[in-house]
N, C-alpha and C positions, 0 to 999 in steps of 0.2 A: 661210573655208569655201567649198569648191568647189560647183559647181552640182549635181553628183550627190549630195553630202552634204546639201545643202539640200533636195533632193527627198525623200531618205530621212527626214530629220528631219520634214518636213511630213507625209509618209505615216504615219510612226510616231505623230505627234501626232493625226492624224485617226483612226487605228485606236483609240488609247487613248480619245479623246473619245467615239467611237462605242460602245466597250465600256462606258464609264461611263454613258452615256445609256441603254443597254440594261439595265444593272444597276439604274438608277434607276426603271425600270418595275416592278421586282420588290421593291426594298428602299429604305428611307429612306437618304438620302445619308450621314447620320452613322453608319449601320450598315455601310456598304460599306468593306471593307479594301483596301489596296493590292494584297495578294495576289489578291483576287478580280478586281480590275481587270486585273492582268497575266495572269491565267489566261484571262479572257474575251477579252483582246486578243491572246493567243498570243505574248506577249513575255516576256523575262527581266526580273526585278526590277531588275537593274542598268540595263537599257535604259530602264525607267521613270524611274529617278533621274538618268539622263543628260539627260532631257527635262523633268522636273518635280521639284519639291521636295516637293509635297503634292498630295493629290487636288483641293484647291481651285485649285491652279495649273492644272490641266487646264481648268477653267472660265474662269479668268482669261485664259489664252492663247487659248482659243477666242473669247471675247468681244473681246479685244484685236485679234485678226485680223479679226473681223467689222467692228469699228468702224474699223480701219485701212483696210480695203477701201473703206468709205464715205468716209473722209477722202481717200484716193487718188483716188476717183472725182471728188470735189469739186475737187481740185487740177488734174485733167486738163481741167476745163471752165473756160475763161476767162470772166470777168465773171459768175460765178454769183451770183445775187441771194440775199439771206438767205432769202427765201421759198422759193426752189428748194432751198437747203441744208436748210431745215426739212422740206420735203416729202421729200427723200431720206432724212432720219433716220427719218421715219415709215414710209416704204416699206420700208426695211431692217428696221425693227422688226416690221412686219406680216409680212414674209417669214419672220422668225425666231420668230414667235409660238409655235409648238409647243414649241420649245426654251426660250423665256423662261417660258412658263407652267409647264413642268416644273421649271425652276429655282425659280420662286416657290412651287410646291407643296412643294418640299423646303426651304423657308426659306432660300434662297440669294439673296434679293433684294439683300442687301448687296453681293454680288459683282458683280451686274449694275450696281448704282449706282456702285460704285468705277470700273469701266471706262467706263461711260457718261459720268460726270463728267469723267474724264480726257480723253475724246475731245471733249466739248463745249468744255472749256477751250482745247484746241488750236485748234479751229475758230473759236470766238468771238474769241480773241485777235487773229486776223487780220482780223476784221470791224469791230471798234469803233475809231473814230478819236480820240476824246477820251481821251488818256492819263491825265488826272487822275482820271477816274471809271471808266475801263475795268475796273480790277480789281474794283470793287464791282458794276459793271454785269454783268460776266461771272458773278460769284457769284450775283447776282440772277436772271439768265437761267437758269443751271444749275439752281437750285432749282425754277423754274417748269417748264422743259422736262422735268426728271427726274420730277417729280410727275405731270405730265400724261401722259407716256409710260407710266409704271408703272401708273397707274390705267387707262389705255386698254387695256393688255395684260390687266390683271386683269378688265376688263369684256369680254374676248374680242374686242377691236377692233370693237365694234359699229358705231361711226361710222367712215367711211373717212378715210384719211390726208389727203385734200384738205380735208375739213371742219376738222380741227385745224390744218392749215397756214394756212388762211384766218383762223381765229380768232386764232392767234398773230401772224400778220402784221398783222392789224387792231389788235391790242393794241400792237404795236411802233410802228405808224404813229400810233396815237392818242397815245402818249406821246412821239412823235418822238425815238426813241433815235438817237443819233449813230452811224450805221454808214456804211461805205464804199459800200454799195449802197442 
C-alpha cells in the first residue's frame, strides 16, 4: 500500500470513528446500524466494509492505534524504566478518558480490555527476564493493570497518573519482580 493510500485509509477510519462517537451521543451502541454510521460519515457502505467488518471493529482499530502509538513512543526511548512505561500508560488513558468513559457507558468495556491486554502483553514480554515465570507473571500483571486502569477511568480519574504509577512501582519493587529495568 502506498503512502497516499495509507493516508486515505487513515482519514476514512478517523471519519468513521468520529461518526460513530457522534451517534453514540444520541443512541445506544447496540441500536446503531452500519447504514447510520455510513450516512453520518458521508461514505459509501462498500467503503465501510473495505475498512471494517463490524461496528465493533471501528472501536478495536481506534484502540489498537491508540495503544500502538503508546508502544511506539516506548520503543523510541532507550532504557525506559518500567515505572516510566506505566506512567505513559496512565497518561495516555487519562488523555483518552472521554472516549473510554463513553465506551464504558455503552457496555463496551470488553473491547477496551481486549486491546489493552494485547498491548500490555507486548510491552511486558520485553521487560521480564525470567523466562520460566514470565508467562505467568505477564498474565498476573495484565490482570492488575487492567483492573486498576478500568476502575480509575470509571472513577473519573480522580487521582492523578503519578499516584498510580508510584503505587504500582512500589508493589513491583516490594515483590522484587525480575525485570530488565
